N, C-alpha and C positions, 0 to 999 in steps of 0.2 A: 695598509695594504701589505701582505706578507709575501714572500719570494719563494715559489714552489720549487723552483728549478723547470724541469720538464713536467707539464701537467698531461696527463692522458685522460681524454673524456671518455669512458665506457669501458667497462672490464669484460668486454668480450674477449675472444680467442687473439684476435688482431691487437687490441689495445693491451693485454694482459702480455703477448708476446713481445712486442714493442718495449712495455715498461721492463720486463725481465733482461732484455739484451741491453738496453741503455744503463740498467743499473750495474749490470756485469761490467760495464765499460766505465764505472765510477760515477755515472750521472746521478744527481738527485732526482727522484722521481714521485710524484704524487698522482694517484689515479682517484678519479671522481666517478663514481656509479650511482645512477638515481635507484636502481634496484637495491634489495637487501641483501643480495648476494651477486657473486661474479658468474659469468658464462655467456652474457648476451643472449643469442639465439639457442645456445647449448643450456637449457633451462630445465628444471625438474616440475613435475607435478606429482605430489603424493608419492615422492620416490621413484617416478618413472621418467626417464628421459623423454623429453617432448620437444627436442630439437633435433640436430644431426645426430643419425644413430649408425653412419658406415665411417669406419676409420681406414684410410688407405694413406700409402706414402707415409710410412711410418718413420722413414729415414729424415723427413723434415724435421719432426719432434726429436729425433735422436741428434740431429746436428744443433738444434736450437737450445737443448738441456747441456750439451757438451760443451756450447760457447760459455754457458753460465756455471761450468765447474759442476754439474750435476748429471746423471744419469737416469734417461727417460724410462728404461725398463726397471728401475728400482722403485721410481716415484709412480709410475701406472703399469701395474700388471695387465699385459695383454697375451692373447693366444691368436695364433693363426687360425683362422676359418678353413675348414676343410669342403663345405658346401658354401658358395659364395652367396647364391641366392636360389630360392626355389620359386618357380613360375607356374602359373594354372590358368586355364581359359575356360574350360567347365569341369564338371565332377569327371574324374578318371584321365583329364587330359593334363599332364604334367610334366616338368622339365627341371632339371636341376643343373647349374653350372658349379663346376669344382675349382678348387683350386690347383687342380692338376689338369692343365689343359688337354691332355690324352683322353682323360676320362669324360671331359666336357665333349669333345668331338664323338667319342663313342656313343654317348649320351644323346646328343644330336641325330646321331646316325639312327640309333634304334628309334629315335622321336618323328624325324622326318625324312629319313633315307640317306644313302652314301653321298649323293650330290651336294645336300646340304652340309653334310660333315666337311667336305672337302671345300665349301664356301667358307665355312667357319675357320679353318685353318688359314685360308687366304685373308680372310678379314683380320685376324690376329696378326698376321705379318704387316698388313697395311696399318693397322692401329698402332704397332710397335715403330713403324718407319715415322708416322706423323709424330707420335710423342718425341722420339729421338731427334727429328728434325726442328722441333718446337722448343722443348725443353730450356736450352740455353738462350737462345735470341729472343724469346718471348716469355715464357713462364717466370724464368729467373730474373728477366730484365727490369730496371727500375722504371723505364719510359719507353715500352715498345711503339716502334711506327711500322706502318707496312714497308715503307722505303727502307727503314734500319733493318727489318727483318731480311729483305731482299738481299741488301749490302752483306749483312753477316752471314748469310747461308751462301752467298756467292763466294766470299773471302775464303770461307771453309771449305768449299769444294769447287771452286772455280765454275765453269759453265755446268760441270755435273752438280754444284750445288744449286744452281738456278733449277735445273731439272729436278732434283729432289724436292725443292721446295713447290714446284708446280704439283708434283706429286701428292701431295697433302691435299689437293682438291678445294681450295679455299671458296672456289665460287660455286661449288656443288653443293645441294643440301644434303643433309645427312640420310634422309628417305632416300633419296636417288642413289646415294652411294651404296647404301645396304642393298639395293636392288642390282647391284653388280655382282653381289655375293650370295644373295638368298632369293629363292623363289616363294618359300613358304610364308604366307602372311603371318604368322605367328611368330618367326624369327625376326621378321620385320619389325614387328612390334617390340620383342624384348629387347633388340639392340638400339631401337628408335627410343626407347625409354632413356637412354643416356642422356638426350638432351632435355629432360626434366631434372635431372642434377644441376642444369644451369637455369631451371625455371623457365625454359623454352619449348618450342614446338619443333619437333623432327621434321616437319614439312618445311620449316624455315630456318634452323639452323643449321649452320655450315658442316660439311662432312669430317671437318677437323676434330669435332668432338668426340669420334672413335677413339681418339687416344684414352678416353676414360676405360675403354676394354682392356688396354694395355696395363693401366694403372691398377685395375682391379685383379689382372691377372698376376701382378706382381706382390698381391698381398692383400686381403681383407682381414683387418684384426677385430677381435672381440675384446673389449674393455672390462676387465674384471669390475663390477661394481658400477658399471654404467660411463658413458661418455663424459659425463659432468665432472669426473675423476680428472680428466686433463686440464680442464679451467683451474679446478682446485690445485693441482699441482703447479701449474704456471704461477698462480697467485703464491702458493707456499714458497716456492723456491725464490720468487721475487721478493717476497717480504723477508725473507733471509737474507737478502743482499742489500736491504734497506728500502725497498718500495713501501710507499706508505699508500693505502686504500682507505679511501672515505665513502661510507654505502649511505644510501637514502638523501644523497645531495642532488638537486637538479641545477644544471649550468642554465642559467638565463640569459647569459651574452657571453660571447668571445670578443674582446676588446682588442682594437688595433689603435696603435699610437706611432707617429712617425714612420708610417708606410708599412708597418710589420705587426704581426699578432704579439700582444704583450701581456695578456692575462686573461682571466675568465671572472664572471660575476655570478655568484650563486643566487639561488631564488631568496636566501636568507638576506641578501645584500652584501654578504661577505665577499671581498674581492682578493684574489690571488694573483700575483705577478708571476710569469714564467718567461724564461728563454726561448721555450717552443711549446707548441701545444700539438698533441697527436689526436684526432678526432676519430674515434672508433665509433662511429654512427653511420647512418644513411647519408651520403654526400649531397643528397638533394635538400635535406634537412638545414643545410648552409644557405643551399641556393633560393629556399623560399621564404628566407628570413627568419628561422626559428632561433638560430642563435645571435639575432641582431641584424638589422638592415645595414649596418655599417660593413660587415664582411661577405654580404650575399654575394657579391660579384667575384669572390674568390674561387666559386665551383661553378661550371654550368648547370643549369636547370635540366632535368630530365623529362623530356615530354612523357604525358601519360601514356600515349600509346607505344611507348618504349619500355615500359614496366614489364618485368618478369612476372611470372605466376605467383599468386598467393595460394592458400590451401584452405581445407576445412579438415581439422584433425580431431580424432577422438582419442584419448589418453587416461589410462587407468587400468582396472584388472576386470578379468572374467575367465571363468571357465571355457575351454575349447572343446568342439566335438567334431569328429568326422573328417578331418583333414590333419595329417601330420604335417605340422609347421616346422621350420627351420627358423634360425634367427631372423633372415631377411626373406620376406615372400611377398610376391607381386600377383595379383588377381587382375586379369586384363578385361576391358570391355569389349565388347563384340564389333565395334566400328571406330577404329582408332581416329579416322580421318574425320569423322563427325565429331567426335569428343574434342578436338583441337580447334575444329571450326566453330563449336559452339563456345568454348573458352576465349578464341579470338574476337568473337561478338560480345564478350562480356556477359555471356550465361553460363551457369552452372552445367555441367555434363549431365544428360539425363541417363547415361550409361558409364558410369566413370570406371577408370583405371584404380584400383586400391592397392596401397603399399602396406604391409603389416609387418612391425618389428615385435618379435616375440622376444623382450628381452632377458626371460628367463632360459632360453633355448640356447644350444650351443651345438656341439658335436657329440655331447655325451647323454645321460639320462633326461627324459622329459620331465617336466614338473607334473605334479599331481594337485587338482584343485585350480583356483583362481590364480591367474600368472598376468604379469605385467604385460600390458600391450601398448603401442602407439600406433594408430592408424593414419593414413595420409590419403587424401583426395584432392587433385588438384582443382583450384578455383579461380576466379578472375581477380585481379588486383584492385577493386573496386569498393574496399572497406571504408574509404573516405567519401564516396558519394552513395553508395547503396548499401546500406547495413541489413543483412539477412534478417527477414521476418521469422518470427518463430515458426510460421508454416514453412518456409523454405529450409529452416534448419532441420525441422521433422522429416521434410523429404530427403535432404541430404543423408541423413541417418538411416532413413528407410532404403535409400539406395545403395548405401554401403554394405547393410546386411543383406539386401538382395544379391548383389554381386558375389558376395562372400558363399550364401548359399548356393548360388549356381554352380560353385566350384566344389561344392561339398562340406563348406566349412560352417559351423552355428556357434554363436557366442551364447552362453545362459549366465544369467546372475550377473551382468554388466554393470560395473561402477566406472563410468567413462565421463570424463570431462571433456566438453567440445570448445574448440576454439575456432573463430571464425575470421575471414579477413579484417573485419572492423577491429577485433582484439588485437591482430598483428599491426594494425594502423595505430592503436592506443599505444602499443610497446614500442613501435618503431615508426616516430611520426613522419610524414610527409612521403610515405610509401604507398599508400593505399592498402596496405598489407603485403606488399609485393616482397617477396623473402630473399631475392637474389640478386638484386639491383637492376640494371639495365638487362633487357632481354638479349641473349645472344643469337639474334637474327640477322643475316646477312654476313658478308665476308668481313665488312668493317666494323662490326659491333664489338667485338673483342677489343679494338684499338680506342675505342670511344669510352672506355672506362675510365674514370679519373684515378690518376696514379697518385703516389706518396705526396708529392709536391703540388701544392695549389698556386693560384695566382698571387697569394699573401704570403710574403715572406714569414717564416717563422710558425706557419700554420700547415700540418701535415694529415693524411688521411690514411686510415686503416679499416680493414673488415672485408666482408665478403662482397660488398657492392662497389669496392675498388679493385684495381689491377692487382693479382691476376684473374681473380674470378671467386665464384662461389665454392664453398665447400670448406670443410674443417682444416685442411693442410694448405688450401689456397689462402684462408684468412691469415694462417700462421706466416704464410710467406709474405703477405702484405703487411703483417707487423714487422717482420724482418726488414722488409724494403724500406718502412717508414723510420725506424732506428737509423739505418744506414744515412736515410737523407738527413735526420736531425744531424747526425754526427758530420756529415759532408757540409751541412750548413754551419755548424761550430767552425769547421775549419776555415770554411770562407769567410766568416766573420773575423777570425784572428789575422787571417791574411790582410 
């Protein structure tokens, strides 16, 4: 058995961030990845981003790379988007949100009236308050609890701090809170979609998810060359610091001896000893015994009913006609409540909302001819129990094209690869194809995500299914929290 120092299982953004930061502190790090490339959900299909497509909170990566003695801007060229997203409901019914909030307010006023523009300004102010209240005591905390959040907020602001905490409306749903600001149902849809960033329903997710509006307003960034460049840069800087990455290796078992994680066994039978193990995989894979029955109790199992959404995606190339695309586009279905009721009943929506990332679009000249496209339709996380039949897949594709056509967009000569919940389940086992871990439904859901530390000493977690949640910057923060936990464990052992 060879000694590999700290072993990172999984080369997603969370695992690569943990590896980079540990190596920067002088740790020996080995990353084990069963796929042939890094990135995890940040994957490529035929040169097209087929995972996350939105970069916000760039300052998270600025700090991570700086801690490793590198410059994120030099490693990953990015540009600030002027148009955050383009939204459509039917042909001729279109609304852009801009990097400049004043332009967005004017656009909303032209689209839905002056009262809705005033509501938007109030909504942004509340979103900023929620973000500022939760950033330190929740998003950046190693293991937040509701009691700890109350105590931390009160300590920072006394009675006023408690009042501020209550103002984040943890017990109101996002949909209900939006109704305080908007009357136009289209704007309710637009801002309610933030719940889907966490794989959740706006009718069940808490109003705290309004903070996403503030995060986007602080900057949406376009990555030259595609989002996968972030994973490649994390790997490149990490290997420069001595991180060793082994691709095409499947971990059969995580070994525990003397009450703590002590190594891994690969499918080949090779065993690697480890001082610490950071698992960048869905925590439910541990709880269901996929890494060995001996460590299954280290992480609580996720009930099937608590899974976040999955998706049906189309990725590839097509020529576009009839609708001027931005980089990020949303084509809304006609009945949002029914769409999420069908998803909650584990049915595919009959009139789905479609997100389309046009990866050759920016704020400059538009492409001519076939362009890179990634389309996402929400789907129930039943890839382990209900694989979609060919007829169901065909209906999904038909519904996607019908929704685009209603908004004026047609695709010609498409070369698109479809990915279903079953394919996501195969890539991320024990999830059913759920892409975001636990759904953020109810006030307590955010506190029920696994944190970096598990019940088994020496075993740590990172990734979008752990605290602080889904999304590229959140996965990176989880990696940072895991690295901090490993180093704290080192210090504890030395003492």
